C-alpha positions, 0 to 999 in steps of 0.5 A, a space after each residue: 295485334 294492333 300495330 299501335 293504339 292510341 287513346 284520346 280524351 275529350 270534355 265536350 265530345 267535340 273536340 279530342 286531344 291525344 293522351 298516349 300513343 303505345 305502340 306494339 313490341 310484339 315480334 308479329 311472327 310469333 304464333 302463340 295465343 298472347 295478350 298484351 294490355 296496351 296501358 296508357 298512363 294517363 293518370 293526372 289527366 281528367 276527361 268526359 269523353 275517351 276514343 280509342 284508335 287501334 291501327 291493324 297491321 294492314 295486308 298480312 305478308 308472305 309469311 302469315 297463314 293469311 298472307 294476302 288477306 286483310 288484318 283484323 284486330 279483335 278486341 274484347 275487353 276495355 277497362 278504364 280507371 
């Protein structure tokens, strides 16, 4: 899971403004397959372009089965409504 996800909005694809930051609240030691939606409440905002930055955990800690390796983030669905 990402540590946090930032959502940026722009009208010109050059100047982006931070619209929302969503922190991960899931304990990183949970080993069950878990799906968590990182939703940003930007219903009042209007933009033509959206930039999403998800921050990974970095190096995996000793208790993780891949300890010392790099963390990965797998994103399979992004919805903009």
